C-alpha positions in Angstrom: 166.8 159.0 39.0 163.3 160.3 39.0 161.7 161.6 42.2 159.1 158.9 42.1 161.7 156.1 41.9 163.7 157.8 44.7 160.6 157.9 46.9 160.0 154.2 46.2 163.6 153.4 47.2 163.4 155.4 50.4 160.1 153.7 51.3 161.7 150.2 50.6 164.7 151.2 52.7 162.6 152.3 55.6 160.5 149.1 55.4 163.7 147.0 55.5 164.9 148.9 58.5 161.6 148.5 60.3 161.6 144.8 59.5 165.1 144.4 60.6 164.3 146.1 63.9 161.3 143.9 64.5 163.2 140.7 63.6 166.3 141.4 65.6 164.5 142.6 68.7 164.9 140.7 72.0 161.3 141.6 72.9 158.3 139.9 71.3 156.7 142.3 68.8 153.3 141.2 67.6 150.6 142.9 65.5 147.0 141.8 65.9 143.6 142.8 64.6 141.1 144.6 66.8 139.5 141.1 67.3 142.8 139.8 68.7 143.9 137.7 65.6 147.6 137.6 65.1 148.9 139.3 62.0 152.6 139.3 62.7 154.9 137.2 65.0 158.6 138.0 65.2 161.4 135.6 66.2 161.6 136.9 69.7 157.9 136.0 70.1 158.7 132.5 69.0 161.5 132.3 71.6 159.5 133.7 74.4 156.2 131.9 73.9 157.4 128.8 72.2 155.1 129.0 69.2 156.4 129.5 65.6 154.9 132.3 63.4 153.2 129.6 61.3 151.5 128.3 64.5 150.3 131.8 65.6 149.6 133.9 62.6 145.8 133.8 61.9 145.2 132.4 65.5 143.7 134.3 68.4 146.1 135.8 71.0 143.9 134.0 73.6 146.0 131.0 72.7 148.8 132.2 75.0 146.4 133.5 77.8 145.9 131.5 81.0 142.2 130.9 81.7 142.2 133.4 84.6 143.7 136.1 82.3 141.4 135.9 79.2 139.3 138.8 80.3 142.4 141.0 80.0 142.3 140.7 76.2 138.8 142.1 75.9 139.7 145.0 78.2 143.0 145.7 76.3 141.3 145.7 72.9 138.5 148.0 74.1 141.2 150.5 75.2 143.0 150.2 71.8 139.7 150.9 70.0 139.4 154.1 72.1 142.9 155.1 71.0 144.5 154.5 74.4 148.0 153.1 74.9 148.5 150.3 77.5 151.9 151.1 79.0 154.2 148.5 80.8 151.3 146.3 81.9 152.7 143.4 84.0 150.8 140.1 83.6 151.2 136.4 83.0 151.1 134.4 79.7 151.4 130.7 78.9 154.3 129.2 77.1 153.6 126.4 74.5 155.0 124.0 77.1 152.3 125.0 79.6 154.6 126.9 82.0 153.6 130.4 83.0 155.7 133.5 81.9 155.8 136.8 83.6 155.7 139.6 81.0 155.6 143.3 80.7 153.6 144.5 77.7 153.1 147.8 76.0 150.2 147.8 73.5 149.5 150.7 71.1 146.9 151.4 68.4 147.9 151.1 64.7 146.4 153.8 62.4 145.9 153.6 58.6 146.5 156.5 56.2 143.1 157.9 57.0 143.8 158.0 60.7 141.6 155.1 61.5 142.6 152.5 64.2 142.9 149.2 62.3 145.1 147.0 64.5 147.1 146.8 67.7 150.9 146.6 68.1 152.2 144.7 71.1 155.7 144.7 72.6 156.2 142.0 75.3 159.2 141.5 77.4 159.9 138.3 79.4 160.4 139.4 83.0 160.1 136.0 84.6 163.6 136.1 86.1 163.2 139.7 87.4 159.8 138.8 89.0 161.3 135.7 90.5 164.2 137.7 91.9 161.8 140.3 93.3 159.6 137.6 94.8 162.6 135.8 96.4 163.8 139.2 97.7 160.4 139.8 99.2 160.4 136.3 100.7 163.8 136.8 102.2 162.7 140.1 103.6 159.6 138.5 105.1 161.7 135.8 106.6 164.1 138.3 108.1 161.4 140.6 109.4 159.4 137.8 110.9 162.3 136.0 112.5 162.5 135.9 116.3 166.3 135.8 116.0 168.2 139.0 115.7 169.3 139.5 112.1 171.5 142.5 111.3 174.4 143.5 109.1 177.6 145.4 109.7 180.1 147.4 107.6 183.8 146.5 107.9 184.3 149.2 110.5 181.5 147.7 112.7 178.7 150.2 111.7 175.2 148.7 111.9 173.7 148.8 108.4 170.5 146.8 108.9 168.4 145.7 111.9 165.3 143.5 112.0 162.4 143.3 114.4 164.0 140.3 116.1 167.1 142.5 116.9 164.8 145.2 118.3 163.1 142.7 120.6 166.3 141.0 121.8 168.6 144.0 122.2 166.0 146.7 122.9 167.4 149.2 120.4 165.0 150.4 117.8 166.1 150.5 114.1 166.3 154.3 114.3 168.5 154.2 117.4 171.0 151.7 116.2 171.4 152.2 112.4 174.6 154.0 111.7 175.9 153.3 115.2 178.8 151.1 116.2 178.2 147.5 117.0 180.2 148.1 120.2 177.0 149.3 121.7 176.2 145.5 122.1 179.6 144.5 123.5 179.9 143.0 127.0 183.0 144.9 128.3 183.8 141.9 130.6 184.2 139.6 127.6 187.6 140.0 125.9 186.3 138.2 122.8 183.5 140.7 122.2 184.9 141.9 118.9 185.7 138.4 117.5 182.7 138.7 115.1 184.0 141.9 113.6 187.5 140.4 113.2 186.0 137.4 111.4 184.1 139.7 109.0 187.2 141.7 108.1 189.0 138.4 107.4 186.2 137.2 105.2 185.5 134.3 107.5 182.3 132.6 108.4 181.4 131.5 112.0 178.7 129.1 112.8 176.9 129.0 116.2 179.6 131.1 117.9 178.9 131.3 121.6 179.5 134.7 123.2 177.9 137.3 125.4 176.2 140.6 124.4 174.3 143.2 126.4 171.0 144.9 125.6 170.1 148.5 125.8 169.5 148.3 129.5 173.0 146.8 130.1 171.7 143.2 130.8 174.3 140.7 129.7 172.9 137.8 127.6 174.4 134.5 126.3 174.2 134.5 122.5 174.7 132.0 119.7 175.8 133.9 116.6 176.3 132.8 113.0 178.4 135.2 110.8 178.6 135.4 107.0 180.7 137.8 105.0 178.9 140.1 102.6 180.5 140.6 99.2 180.0 143.1 96.3 179.5 142.0 92.7 183.3 141.7 92.3 183.6 139.3 95.3 185.1 142.0 97.6 184.1 141.7 101.2 182.2 144.8 102.2 180.6 143.7 105.5 178.9 140.9 107.3 175.6 139.6 108.3 174.9 138.2 111.7 172.1 135.9 112.9 172.0 136.0 116.7 169.9 134.0 119.1 169.5 134.6 122.8 170.4 131.3 124.5 170.5 132.7 128.1 167.5 130.6 129.1 168.8 127.5 127.3 172.1 127.7 129.1 170.4 128.3 132.5 168.3 125.2 131.9 171.4 123.2 130.9 173.2 124.4 134.0 170.2 123.5 136.1 170.0 120.0 134.6 173.7 119.5 135.1 173.5 120.7 138.7 170.5 118.4 139.4 172.5 115.5 138.0 175.7 116.3 139.9 174.7 117.9 143.2 172.7 116.9 146.2 169.3 118.7 146.4 169.3 118.8 150.2 172.8 120.1 151.0 174.0 121.6 147.8 177.1 119.5 148.0 178.5 117.3 145.2 176.6 114.0 144.9 178.1 110.5 144.7 178.3 110.5 140.9 180.2 113.7 140.6 182.5 112.7 143.4 183.4 109.4 141.8 184.1 111.1 138.4 186.3 113.7 140.1 188.1 111.0 142.2 188.9 109.0 139.0 190.2 112.1 137.3 192.4 113.1 140.3 193.8 109.5 140.5 194.7 109.7 136.8 196.5 113.0 137.4 198.5 111.4 140.2 199.4 108.5 137.9 200.7 110.9 135.4 202.4 113.0 138.1 200.7 116.1 136.8 199.8 117.9 140.0 200.8 115.8 143.0 202.0 112.4 144.2 199.2 111.3 146.4 195.5 111.8 147.4 193.9 112.0 150.8 190.3 111.0 151.2 188.1 111.4 154.3 185.0 109.2 154.8 182.7 110.8 157.4 179.6 109.4 159.1 177.5 111.4 161.6 177.3 109.6 164.9 173.8 108.6 166.2 172.1 110.4 163.3 169.1 108.0 163.5 168.3 109.4 166.9 167.6 112.9 165.4 165.1 111.4 163.0 163.5 109.2 165.5 163.1 111.8 168.3 162.4 114.9 166.2 161.3 113.8 162.7 162.8 113.7 159.3 162.5 117.5 158.7 164.7 118.0 161.8 167.1 115.4 160.4 167.3 117.3 157.1 168.2 120.5 159.0 171.0 118.5 160.8 172.4 117.3 157.4 172.3 120.9 156.0 174.1 122.2 159.1 176.7 119.4 158.8 177.3 120.3 155.2 177.6 124.0 156.1 180.3 123.2 158.7 182.2 121.0 156.3 182.1 123.7 153.6 183.3 126.5 156.0 186.1 124.3 157.4 187.4 122.9 154.2 189.3 125.0 151.6 187.7 126.1 148.3 189.8 123.6 146.3 188.7 120.6 148.5 185.8 118.5 147.1 183.0 117.7 149.5 180.2 115.3 148.7 177.2 113.9 150.3 177.9 110.2 149.7 174.7 108.6 151.1 172.2 109.3 153.9 174.3 110.9 156.7 177.7 109.9 155.1 180.0 112.6 153.7 183.2 112.3 151.8 186.0 114.8 151.3 188.8 114.7 148.8 191.5 117.1 150.0 193.4 119.2 147.5 197.2 119.3 147.4 199.8 117.7 149.6 199.0 117.2 153.3 201.8 116.3 155.7 200.5 114.1 158.5 200.8 116.7 161.2 198.8 119.2 159.2 196.3 116.6 158.3 195.8 115.8 162.1 195.2 119.5 162.8 192.7 119.8 160.0 190.7 116.8 161.1 190.8 117.9 164.7 189.4 121.3 163.7 186.7 119.6 161.6 185.5 117.4 164.5 185.7 120.4 166.9 183.6 122.5 164.6 180.9 119.8 164.4 180.9 119.5 168.2 179.8 123.2 168.6 176.1 123.3 169.7 173.8 124.6 167.0 170.1 125.5 167.6 167.6 123.8 165.3 164.0 124.6 166.0 164.9 125.7 169.5 166.9 122.6 170.3 170.7 122.8 170.8 172.1 120.2 168.5 175.6 118.9 169.1 177.1 116.8 166.3 179.9 114.3 166.3 181.3 112.2 163.5 183.5 109.2 162.9 186.0 109.6 160.1 188.0 107.1 158.1 191.2 108.3 156.3 192.8 106.7 153.3 195.5 107.7 150.9 196.1 107.0 147.2 198.1 105.1 146.0 199.6 103.8 149.3 196.3 102.3 150.6 194.6 101.2 147.4 195.0 101.4 143.6 191.4 101.6 142.5 188.6 103.9 143.4 186.4 101.1 144.6 189.1 99.7 146.9 189.9 103.2 148.2 186.3 103.8 149.2 186.0 100.3 150.7 189.0 100.9 152.9 187.9 104.4 153.8 184.6 102.8 155.0 186.5 100.2 157.0 188.6 102.9 158.7 185.4 104.9 159.5 183.8 101.9 161.2 187.0 101.3 163.1 186.6 104.9 164.4 183.1 104.2 165.5 184.2 101.0 167.2 186.8 102.9 169.1 184.2 105.2 170.7 183.0 107.6 167.9 183.8 111.3 167.5 187.3 110.5 166.2 189.2 109.4 163.1 191.2 106.4 162.0 193.8 105.9 159.3 193.4 102.7 157.3 196.1 100.1 158.1 196.6 96.7 156.4 197.6 94.9 159.6 194.7 95.7 161.7 192.1 97.0 159.2 192.3 100.4 160.7 194.0 102.2 163.6 192.1 104.5 165.8 193.8 107.8 166.6 192.4 108.6 170.1 195.3 110.8 171.2 194.0 114.0 169.6 
């Protein structure tokens, strides 16, 4: 084989290799004139931009440029004419369908045998998915950093691995102070379930709106609602957990205030009628099921001559009388007894536990005696007395309404018998006054 023929064969071999590389590349490889006219368009370019080689060869590259990017072509070609290389330039091009494509392009001058620049070679890579992933990542980061909720992550051993601005605000620890530290710095030592979140993470479990308590840097205990999600590596192995925590201390305080306003008397602080009736119904059901005891004892109490206090000294004075009466009842009754302001100057007491009649007599005697003790209100010695009706469930009545009706009857019998005393309800005579105490 002559040297000339061998050189031709080598040249053809190289040309075939170059063509194979261009045609098999996953990147778009395009050659264009210094005026931007397409000379070559490989299969990857067809796939990325949607146009076939027949549709693009001989056409201007501006065909795939969005209107707001057309100036880039003039700038790029000017650099190529100066012999410059445009390296990894990120921009946007238009697919045949009209959708935009994020691309990374490298454009180099093409020289002829005499060293003159005669064309431009462009390699374009579709980075739409990568740009989308980065954009989403940045969006997530912006959401996390702008959130007023605490968002942080933990390793399996409870080490804090990330900490957003919301966490800094809620817990008081800066990122530098808490990263690498144990999450136990946030634990409320009085809460035995403080590490439930960490247990859930290690078990690969999710928790939604888990209510717990945490403490801040200053030791202040807060009510928190936390949502926990396990973090996994590429193989699905749990490597930690992410926590979104919201301070609901104020919300709980508001809920408690609303509940208290709905269930307690504003003037005396005692249970109101609604709460008492609910509790009475519940206790009656427990007696029916023989869960805690066999009977209930209910005392219906009305202050004697209360109207005189209002008429002689005014309603503010009357309010102080009611508050004093409530205080006497609270201090005389046991913690388990339920005391309610039923209406006006009427109070009602549901005694807790069994009460033999002799003990009940001593208790009511003591209650009346305590009310009788003079108490100064606005410089006036105020001496209270009360008429009390006593009923028992289920011996006196089987429903709450009948029980209260008969307690009221017994109370009025005590008033009719001279006030400052108590009566048991009795079927044969409506009620029997006990005046021998």
